[in-house]
C-alpha positions as CSV (number, residue, x, y, z in Angstrom):
1,M,87.4,4.7,-200.8
2,K,85.1,7.7,-199.4
3,K,82.4,6.1,-201.5
4,L,83.1,2.5,-199.7
5,L,82.5,4.1,-196.5
6,L,79.5,6.1,-197.3
7,S,77.8,2.9,-198.9
8,F,78.7,1.1,-195.6
9,A,77.7,3.7,-193.0
10,F,74.3,4.0,-195.1
11,I,74.0,0.2,-195.3
12,V,74.4,0.1,-191.4
13,G,72.1,3.2,-191.2
14,Y,69.3,1.5,-193.3
15,M,69.7,-1.8,-191.2
16,L,69.1,0.0,-187.8
17,V,66.1,1.7,-189.1
18,S,64.5,-1.2,-190.5
19,G,65.3,-3.2,-187.6
20,Q,63.2,-1.2,-185.6
21,N,59.3,-1.6,-185.3
22,E,56.8,0.8,-186.6
23,L,54.8,-0.1,-183.3
24,D,55.2,-1.8,-180.2
25,I,53.1,-4.1,-178.2
26,F,53.1,-3.5,-174.2
27,Y,52.0,-5.9,-171.8
28,Q,52.2,-5.0,-168.2
29,G,54.7,-2.5,-169.4
30,R,56.8,-4.7,-170.9
31,V,57.4,-5.1,-175.0
32,V,55.3,-8.3,-176.4
33,N,55.9,-8.0,-179.8
34,N,55.9,-11.5,-181.3
35,S,55.8,-13.2,-178.5
36,T,53.1,-15.4,-176.6
37,I,51.3,-14.6,-173.5
38,T,49.1,-16.4,-171.2
39,V,46.0,-14.4,-169.2
40,Y,44.4,-16.7,-166.6
41,G,40.8,-17.1,-165.7
42,N,38.2,-19.2,-164.6
43,I,34.7,-20.6,-165.9
44,F,32.9,-18.3,-163.4
45,D,34.2,-15.2,-165.0
46,D,32.1,-13.1,-167.2
47,V,35.1,-11.8,-169.1
48,V,38.9,-12.4,-168.9
49,V,40.4,-9.1,-169.9
50,C,44.1,-9.1,-171.9
51,A,44.7,-5.3,-171.7
52,M,47.5,-4.2,-173.7
53,A,49.1,-0.6,-175.0
54,V,50.5,0.2,-178.6
55,G,53.2,2.6,-179.2
56,N,54.1,4.3,-182.5
57,N,58.0,4.5,-183.1
58,T,57.8,6.8,-186.3
59,A,58.4,10.1,-186.8
60,S,55.2,10.1,-188.4
61,T,51.4,9.9,-187.1
62,L,49.7,6.7,-187.6
63,N,46.3,5.3,-188.3
64,V,46.4,1.7,-186.4
65,F,43.9,-0.8,-187.2
66,V,43.6,-4.2,-185.6
67,R,43.1,-7.8,-186.9
68,R,42.0,-10.3,-185.0
69,V,43.1,-14.1,-186.1
70,I,41.5,-16.9,-183.9
71,I,44.1,-19.9,-183.9
72,R,42.4,-22.1,-181.8
73,E,38.9,-21.6,-180.0
74,V,36.8,-23.6,-177.1
75,P,33.7,-24.5,-178.1
76,G,30.8,-22.3,-176.6
77,S,33.0,-19.1,-175.5
78,S,33.6,-16.0,-177.5
79,C,36.0,-13.1,-177.7
80,L,35.8,-9.2,-179.1
81,M,37.8,-6.7,-178.8
82,C,38.2,-2.8,-177.7
83,F,40.4,-0.3,-179.4
84,G,40.6,3.4,-179.9
85,D,37.0,4.9,-179.5
86,Y,35.1,1.8,-180.3
87,C,34.3,-1.9,-179.3
88,Y,33.7,-4.5,-181.9
89,P,31.2,-7.9,-181.5
90,P,32.9,-11.2,-181.7
91,Q,32.0,-11.8,-185.5
92,T,34.2,-8.7,-186.3
93,D,38.0,-9.7,-186.9
94,T,39.2,-6.4,-188.0
95,T,38.6,-2.9,-186.5
96,R,36.5,-0.4,-188.8
97,F,37.8,2.6,-187.3
98,P,41.5,3.1,-186.3
99,A,43.2,4.8,-183.2
100,T,45.5,7.8,-184.5
101,L,48.9,7.9,-182.9
102,E,51.3,10.4,-183.3
103,A,54.8,10.3,-183.4
104,G,56.4,8.7,-180.2
105,A,52.9,8.3,-178.8
106,V,51.5,5.2,-176.7
107,N,47.7,4.2,-176.9
108,E,46.4,2.2,-173.7
109,S,42.8,1.6,-175.2
110,F,43.3,-2.1,-176.6
111,L,41.2,-4.9,-174.4
112,G,41.0,-8.2,-175.7
113,D,37.9,-9.4,-173.9
114,Y,37.3,-13.2,-173.7
115,S,34.1,-14.8,-172.7
116,P,34.4,-18.6,-171.0
117,A,30.7,-18.8,-171.1
118,G,31.2,-21.5,-168.4
119,T,33.9,-23.4,-170.7
120,R,37.4,-24.2,-169.7
121,G,40.3,-24.9,-171.6
122,V,42.7,-22.7,-173.8
123,T,41.4,-20.4,-176.6
124,T,44.5,-18.8,-178.6
125,V,44.3,-15.7,-180.4
126,T,46.8,-13.4,-182.4
127,Y,45.9,-9.8,-182.4
128,E,47.9,-7.7,-185.6
129,F,48.4,-4.0,-185.5
130,F,49.1,-2.2,-188.6
131,D,48.9,1.3,-190.2
132,D,46.5,2.0,-193.1
133,V,49.6,3.1,-195.0
134,T,50.4,0.0,-195.8
135,L,47.3,-1.3,-197.8
136,D,48.3,-5.2,-198.1
137,H,47.8,-4.9,-194.4
138,R,51.4,-5.6,-193.5
139,V,51.8,-6.4,-189.9
140,A,53.9,-4.0,-188.1
141,A,53.6,-5.8,-184.7
142,E,51.5,-8.8,-183.1
143,V,51.2,-11.0,-180.3
144,T,49.6,-13.9,-179.7
145,V,47.4,-14.5,-176.3
146,N,46.6,-17.6,-174.7
147,Y,42.9,-17.4,-172.7
148,H,43.5,-20.0,-170.2
149,T,40.2,-20.8,-168.1
150,S,40.3,-23.0,-165.2
151,G,41.5,-26.3,-166.4
152,D,40.0,-29.1,-164.4
153,F,40.7,-27.1,-161.4
154,S,41.9,-24.0,-160.2
155,I,44.0,-22.3,-157.8
156,L,42.8,-19.7,-155.7
157,M,43.9,-17.0,-153.2
158,G,41.3,-15.7,-151.5
159,D,38.0,-15.9,-152.8
160,T,37.8,-16.0,-156.5
161,T,41.3,-14.6,-157.9
162,V,43.0,-17.5,-159.8
163,I,46.4,-17.8,-159.5
164,N,47.5,-21.3,-161.5
165,N,51.2,-20.7,-162.8
166,S,51.9,-17.5,-160.5
167,T,54.4,-16.5,-157.9
168,L,53.3,-15.4,-154.7
169,V,55.5,-14.0,-151.6
170,Q,55.5,-14.1,-147.8
171,F,57.7,-11.6,-146.6
172,T,59.0,-10.7,-143.0
173,S,61.6,-8.6,-141.7
174,D,61.1,-9.9,-138.0
175,I,64.0,-12.2,-137.3
176,Q,62.4,-14.0,-134.8
177,V,59.1,-15.1,-136.5
178,V,58.4,-18.7,-135.9
179,Q,56.5,-19.3,-139.0
180,L,55.3,-18.0,-142.3
181,E,52.2,-19.4,-144.2
182,Q,50.6,-19.6,-147.3
183,Q,46.6,-20.8,-147.6
184,L,45.4,-21.9,-150.9
185,R,41.9,-23.1,-152.1
186,V,41.4,-25.6,-155.2
187,V,38.4,-25.6,-157.0
188,N,37.3,-28.6,-158.9
189,N,35.7,-27.3,-162.4
190,T,34.7,-30.9,-163.8
191,D,31.5,-32.6,-163.8
192,Q,33.3,-35.8,-161.9
193,T,34.7,-36.1,-158.4
194,E,38.5,-35.6,-158.9
195,E,40.8,-37.1,-156.3
196,I,43.9,-34.4,-156.2
197,Y,47.3,-35.1,-154.8
198,V,50.0,-32.3,-154.3
199,R,53.8,-32.5,-154.8
200,R,56.2,-30.2,-153.3
201,I,59.0,-29.1,-155.5
202,I,61.8,-27.3,-153.9
203,N,63.4,-24.6,-156.2
204,Q,65.5,-22.9,-153.5
205,E,66.5,-23.0,-149.9
206,V,67.6,-21.5,-147.0
207,Q,69.9,-23.5,-145.2
208,G,68.5,-24.6,-141.3
209,S,65.1,-23.3,-142.4
210,E,62.2,-26.1,-142.7
211,N,58.7,-26.6,-144.4
212,L,55.9,-28.6,-144.6
213,F,52.4,-29.0,-145.9
214,C,49.0,-29.9,-145.4
215,F,46.3,-31.1,-147.8
216,G,42.8,-32.7,-147.1
217,T,42.9,-34.3,-143.5
218,N,46.8,-34.9,-143.8
219,C,49.7,-33.2,-142.7
220,Y,53.2,-34.0,-144.2
221,P,56.6,-33.8,-142.6
222,P,59.5,-31.7,-144.3
223,S,60.7,-35.0,-145.7
224,A,57.8,-36.1,-147.6
225,D,57.9,-34.1,-151.3
226,T,54.3,-35.6,-152.5
227,S,51.1,-36.2,-150.4
228,L,50.7,-40.2,-149.7
229,N,46.8,-39.7,-149.9
230,S,44.7,-38.2,-152.1
231,F,42.1,-35.8,-151.6
232,E,38.5,-35.9,-152.8
233,I,37.0,-32.9,-154.2
234,Y,33.4,-32.9,-155.6
235,P,31.9,-31.3,-159.0
236,G,32.1,-27.6,-158.6
237,T,33.1,-27.5,-154.8
238,I,36.0,-25.6,-153.2
239,D,38.7,-27.2,-151.0
240,S,40.3,-25.1,-148.6
241,S,42.4,-27.4,-146.9
242,F,45.9,-26.6,-148.3
243,K,48.3,-24.7,-146.3
244,A,52.1,-24.2,-146.8
245,D,54.2,-23.7,-143.4
246,Y,57.5,-22.3,-143.6
247,S,60.1,-22.2,-140.3
248,P,63.0,-20.1,-140.8
249,N,64.3,-21.1,-137.5
250,G,66.3,-17.6,-137.3
251,N,68.0,-18.0,-140.9
252,A,67.4,-14.9,-143.1
253,G,67.1,-15.5,-147.0
254,K,64.6,-16.7,-149.6
255,T,63.0,-20.0,-150.0
256,S,61.1,-20.7,-153.2
257,I,58.8,-23.6,-153.5
258,T,56.5,-24.9,-156.4
259,Y,53.2,-26.9,-155.3
260,E,52.1,-28.6,-157.9
261,F,48.6,-29.9,-158.1
262,F,47.5,-33.3,-160.1
263,N,45.0,-36.0,-160.4
264,M,46.8,-39.7,-160.4
265,A,44.0,-41.5,-161.7
266,D,43.9,-39.1,-165.4
267,G,47.9,-38.7,-165.4
268,R,49.5,-35.7,-163.8
269,A,51.2,-34.6,-167.1
270,E,47.7,-34.3,-168.5
271,I,46.0,-32.2,-165.3
272,R,48.0,-30.6,-163.2
273,E,48.3,-26.7,-161.8
274,S,50.9,-25.1,-159.8
275,V,51.8,-22.1,-157.5
276,T,55.2,-20.8,-156.8
277,V,55.7,-19.4,-153.0
278,I,58.6,-17.4,-152.1
279,F,59.2,-17.3,-148.3
280,N,61.4,-14.5,-147.6
281,L,62.9,-13.6,-144.1
282,S,65.3,-10.5,-144.6
283,G,66.5,-10.7,-140.9
284,V,69.1,-8.6,-139.3
285,G,71.6,-6.8,-141.8
286,I,70.0,-7.1,-144.8
287,N,68.8,-3.7,-146.9
288,E,65.2,-4.6,-147.5
289,P,62.3,-2.6,-146.7
290,T,59.6,-4.0,-144.4
291,A,57.3,-5.0,-147.2
292,L,57.0,-5.6,-150.8
293,L,54.0,-4.1,-151.5
294,N,52.8,-1.8,-149.1
295,A,49.3,-0.8,-147.4
296,A,47.1,1.2,-150.1
297,Y,46.7,5.0,-148.6
298,P,43.5,6.2,-147.9
299,N,41.9,2.8,-147.5
300,P,38.9,2.7,-147.9
301,A,39.8,5.5,-151.1
302,S,37.4,7.5,-152.9
303,S,39.3,9.2,-155.8
304,F,43.1,8.5,-155.8
305,V,45.2,5.8,-153.8
306,L,48.8,5.7,-153.3
307,I,50.4,2.6,-153.1
308,G,54.2,2.0,-152.1
309,F,56.1,-1.1,-153.2
310,D,59.7,-2.5,-153.0
311,K,61.3,-0.9,-155.9
312,Q,64.6,-2.9,-155.3
313,A,62.7,-6.2,-155.5
314,V,61.0,-6.0,-159.0
315,S,61.9,-5.0,-162.5
316,N,61.3,-1.6,-164.2
317,T,58.7,-3.6,-166.0
318,A,56.6,-4.1,-163.2
319,A,52.9,-2.9,-162.6
320,I,50.1,-2.9,-160.2
321,V,46.9,-4.4,-161.1
322,I,43.5,-3.9,-159.3
323,R,41.1,-6.6,-159.6
324,N,37.4,-6.9,-158.5
325,M,36.0,-9.9,-156.7
326,A,35.4,-11.9,-159.5
327,G,39.0,-11.9,-160.7
328,Q,38.6,-9.3,-163.4
329,T,41.5,-6.6,-163.9
330,V,39.4,-3.0,-163.4
331,T,42.6,-1.0,-163.8
332,Q,46.4,-1.1,-163.9
333,A,49.3,1.3,-163.4
334,S,52.9,1.1,-164.5
335,L,55.1,1.9,-161.6
336,D,57.4,5.0,-160.9
337,S,60.9,3.0,-159.9
338,F,62.3,6.2,-158.9
339,S,59.8,7.1,-156.0
340,G,58.8,3.4,-155.3
341,K,55.2,4.5,-155.5
342,A,52.0,4.4,-157.9
343,I,49.1,6.4,-157.7
344,I,45.9,5.3,-159.2
345,D,42.8,6.6,-160.1
346,V,39.9,4.7,-158.6
347,S,37.2,7.4,-158.8
348,G,35.6,5.5,-161.7
349,L,35.6,2.1,-159.7
350,P,32.1,1.1,-158.0
351,N,31.7,0.7,-154.0
352,G,33.5,-2.5,-152.9
353,M,36.2,-4.4,-151.8
354,Y,39.1,-5.0,-154.7
355,A,42.5,-6.8,-154.7
356,Y,45.7,-5.0,-155.8
357,S,48.6,-6.7,-157.0
358,L,52.2,-6.2,-157.4
359,I,53.0,-8.2,-161.1
360,D,56.7,-8.7,-162.6
361,S,57.5,-10.5,-165.7
362,G,53.7,-11.7,-165.9
363,R,54.3,-13.3,-162.5
364,I,52.1,-11.9,-159.0
365,I,54.6,-11.1,-156.4
366,A,52.1,-9.8,-153.9
367,T,48.6,-9.2,-153.2
368,R,46.3,-7.2,-150.8
369,K,42.9,-5.8,-150.7
370,L,41.5,-2.2,-151.2
371,I,38.4,-1.1,-150.1
372,V,36.5,1.5,-152.8
373,Q,34.0,4.0,-151.1
374,H,32.7,6.7,-152.7
């Protein structure tokens, strides 16, 4: 009986050990082993960046390599990768030099750089991370990345930040507020004039509130879910006419609405992009901070910047990402969920205007502007 119990304990222990990955891949603070993530950009970006970290779960030092497997590639585009101290050209699929990870360490050096070169579409790449102990190149961890550039049209917040399939938040604690609004810009990336419609999908609505939207030359009442008239957007041009208006009418709570932009002529199922907007009125008696994402301090910043956030509104895997005005991620930081603050080093960034975003589960929760001035 004793031998049987010992055998059972050994089997259970082996299952527990063998069930743990040697390596974990992190994207925006969460483990993404054996999953697919999507990184959005547009055809005007020089580079669309996927920054990931790799953690060593073993009790030994590992020499980690990366192998790139291109599943699908948009003609004319290219991708390269950086890991450890080296970057590798598009024709190199496996890193020549390893990154050494001590037991329990996390390496944040990996970058998957995708150059759309003016092309639109989805390029799919699997990145395999393995250690050199396993000579048959057994994969310790892998992740598949969809680099999604533009589609036929892009939805922008501000000048160049692509927010296709993202979630935005308009937040206030002022119970007297009359209206919250979200303005978006739509870019036609095709070489022909597109007739674009908008469909409103109400996911969650506060009772007693009202919402409407405007697009093109028309505004539609709360009873209308789809624009009756299309709006022509010429090739390569940007339309700034869309606006979503939300009237809480003194009623606190969250209303979630998805706005879907589509081309009726080519079939909505094939050409469509969407953005979800959460209108949040905290009101009296609801224990919420005054903002989901606080103003950066100092702003302008020269070395370090302190950014506060609503720690109750996001998960412990949320992150703050800083992008330049071309929409490229220049740095990011995980969040201190205890203090509700993030301290970010911007001393290496060139002078200029940037956007910093609170991101949770791959979605943009809120965005504000930052000026770097040395």
